[in-house]
Every structure is written in C-alpha cells, then in structure tokens.
C-alpha positions in Angstrom: 49.0 40.5 12.6 49.5 42.7 15.3 51.7 46.4 14.7 53.7 47.9 17.1 53.7 51.3 17.4 56.3 53.3 18.9 55.9 56.8 20.3 58.5 59.2 21.4 57.2 62.5 23.0 60.9 65.1 23.9 61.1 68.6 24.8 64.0 70.4 25.9 64.1 74.2 27.8 66.6 76.5 28.8 66.8 78.1 32.2 69.2 80.6 33.5 73.2 80.6 33.3 73.2 78.2 30.3 71.4 75.6 31.9 68.8 73.4 30.6 66.5 70.6 31.4 65.2 67.6 29.1 62.1 65.3 29.6 61.0 62.6 27.0 58.8 59.8 27.3 58.5 56.7 25.3 55.6 54.3 25.0 54.9 50.8 23.0 51.7 50.0 21.9 50.3 46.5 20.1 47.6 47.9 17.0 45.0 44.9 16.5 43.7 46.4 13.4 45.5 48.5 10.8 42.5 50.8 9.9 43.8 54.1 12.2 47.3 54.3 12.3 47.3 57.6 11.6 44.4 57.9 14.4 46.4 56.1 17.1 49.3 58.1 16.6 47.6 61.4 16.7 46.4 60.2 19.8 49.2 59.3 21.6 51.3 62.0 20.6 49.1 64.5 22.3 48.9 61.9 25.0 52.6 62.4 25.5 52.4 66.0 24.3 50.2 66.5 27.4 52.1 64.6 30.0 55.4 65.9 29.2 54.4 69.9 29.5 52.7 69.5 32.2 55.9 67.2 33.9 58.4 69.7 32.8 57.3 72.6 34.0 58.7 71.5 37.6 62.8 72.8 37.0 64.1 71.3 40.0 67.3 72.8 41.0 68.3 75.5 38.9 71.8 77.1 39.9 72.4 80.8 39.9 74.2 83.2 37.6 77.3 82.8 40.0 77.5 78.9 40.8 80.2 77.2 41.5 82.2 80.6 41.2 84.9 81.2 43.7 84.7 84.4 45.5 86.4 83.1 48.8 89.2 85.4 50.0 93.0 84.6 48.6 95.5 83.6 51.1 99.1 82.7 49.5 97.5 81.4 47.1 95.2 79.0 48.2 91.3 79.8 49.4 90.9 80.3 52.7 88.0 77.3 53.2 90.0 74.5 53.0 93.4 75.2 51.9 93.3 73.8 48.6 94.9 75.5 45.3 91.7 78.0 43.9 90.1 76.9 40.7 89.5 79.1 38.0 86.1 80.2 37.7 84.7 80.4 34.0 83.9 84.0 34.9 87.3 85.6 35.3 88.9 86.5 31.7 92.3 87.4 33.1 94.7 85.2 33.5 94.7 82.8 37.0 97.9 84.6 38.5 96.2 88.0 37.8 93.0 87.2 39.4 95.1 85.6 42.4 97.0 88.8 42.9 93.6 91.6 42.2 92.0 89.3 45.2 95.0 89.9 46.9 95.1 93.0 46.9 91.6 92.9 47.5 92.3 91.4 50.9 95.1 92.8 51.9 94.3 97.1 51.7 90.6 95.5 52.5 89.3 97.2 49.3 85.3 97.1 49.1 85.0 94.6 46.0 82.3 96.9 44.9 84.7 99.6 44.5 87.7 97.8 42.7 84.7 96.5 40.5 83.0 100.3 40.2 87.0 101.1 39.1 87.1 98.7 36.4 84.0 99.8 35.1 85.1 103.4 34.9 88.6 102.6 33.2 87.5 99.7 30.8 83.8 99.2 30.7 83.1 96.2 32.6 84.0 94.8 35.7 87.3 92.8 37.6 85.8 89.2 36.2 85.3 90.1 32.6 88.7 92.0 31.9 91.1 90.8 29.3 94.7 90.1 30.8 96.0 93.6 29.9 92.8 95.1 31.2 93.7 93.2 34.2 97.8 94.1 33.8 96.3 97.9 33.9 93.8 97.7 37.0 96.8 95.5 39.0 98.7 98.6 38.7 96.7 101.5 39.2 95.8 99.0 42.7 99.3 99.2 43.6 100.3 102.5 42.5 97.0 103.9 44.8 97.4 101.0 48.0 101.3 99.9 47.1 101.6 96.1 47.0 104.7 94.0 48.3 107.8 94.8 46.7 107.6 92.1 44.6 104.6 93.6 43.3 106.1 97.0 43.0 106.7 99.2 40.2 106.9 98.0 36.4 110.6 97.1 36.5 110.2 94.6 39.3 107.1 93.3 37.1 108.3 91.0 34.8 107.8 93.0 32.0 105.6 95.7 33.0 102.1 96.0 32.1 100.7 95.5 28.9 98.6 97.5 29.5 101.0 100.7 30.2 102.9 99.6 26.8 99.7 99.4 25.4 98.7 102.8 26.6 102.5 104.5 25.4 101.8 102.6 21.9 98.1 104.5 21.4 100.0 107.9 22.8 102.8 107.6 20.4 
C-alpha cells in the first residue's frame, strides 16, 4: 500500500516601506514502505527549507519609502503631469485641501521645500507631511502671514473659521 506524503515550506520576509515577500514550495511524494515516514518527512523538510532559503534571497522590486507619493507641483488643484486630480498620499497627515494649499504656496512663492520642512520641524517637531490638521493650519497661517497669499487665502476672517491652530494657541495662553 502506497502512502502519500505532502510537504510545504513557506517563508515571508519583511522589507522596507511596509513591504514583504513570500515564497513557498510544496511537494507530494508516495512512500512505498511505512517504516521511515519520520525520516522521509525530515529529509523533505530540509530539502524544501534549503531551496526556499536559496530562492528568497532574490527580493526583486522593493519600493522606496516615497514610492507612489505625489510630490509633483500642484496648479489649480491638478497635478502638472496629467491634469488629473491629485491622489491623497498616505504620507500626508493633514487634509487634502491643506496639502494642496501648502504645495500651492510653495509653488507660487518659489519656496524651497527644505525651508518649509525646516519651519515645520522648528514649530511642531516634525516634517510637513507628518503635520496633523491643526498643525498644518498653523503652518499655512504662518506661510500666508510671511509670504502672503491670494485674497481668498489671506487673513483669519476670510478663511472659514480661521486657524484651528491659532484658536488652540489662544486657549493655551488663557
């Protein structure tokens, strides 16, 4: 009587940028004698393990940390590359509108992105893309106060409700 022995070995490795890759090998064999099932299972396991380990060393494409991010200049709320509406980047923690306004101010006033990022780090202890909505509002207000903006962007009274950051600052001061 023949006995079927199925063996599978799988390995998953974590890669940078929340990426991973996995490789598995399965084999099915028939044993003629039942006397050495444990020995044959051990032999198959080591055979599969060594082959998977050898193959998984080839990682193939590994995305960079900013893979898929939108860093193209924004004009009228559209990306310059294809005229389509920009996608929300997972790296930006603020709202789409805040991101678009920050990028618009950077573009309109030809501000070095490194300088704006340094300002965010100085004020909030983190880069522009990591600012939450309240912090991004404070950065936007500072950029508008320092460099000016379009009439519809200027001043707390003209921006809907003003800056949440400034309200929060007044609350802390009181």
